[in-house]
Phi, psi and omega in degrees: 000132181226135176277127183269324180177180181236138185226158175229143175221105188069232179265358185264140180253150183225155174241130176262134182213165175205161172286150181297336182274347182293160178289166186296320188269007181237132175208175179247153176231137182224147172255003182111327179263315186239136172257124181239134177283139174243117181235177178298327182290320185254017182302328182300332178294338187251021181293332180280356180278129184253131178288131181236167178283154179303323182293333180279337184281137178274078184295324181297327178291320178294320177300316179299320178294316181294316182298323181286328184255323184217075183294348179273353187300131182294340179286337185302312181295321180295319178292325177296324176292321180295322182287335178087000000 
């Protein structure tokens, strides 16, 4: 699992991630509750998403959402390391 970047859409923050084996142009984006695939085909849906710096992203809120709904998620440990 690799973090690709951090995004914001309105007041909500997202983390983009992918498996190390996935192709270059495909990744997933999550707000903590839902994981959505972003591919070349559906990129237009995500045009309003703005790339932000890690320091601007509320990683702890995303961790709380993942921990509450899917404590088994492989991204959880990686985000906990990122949050410090």
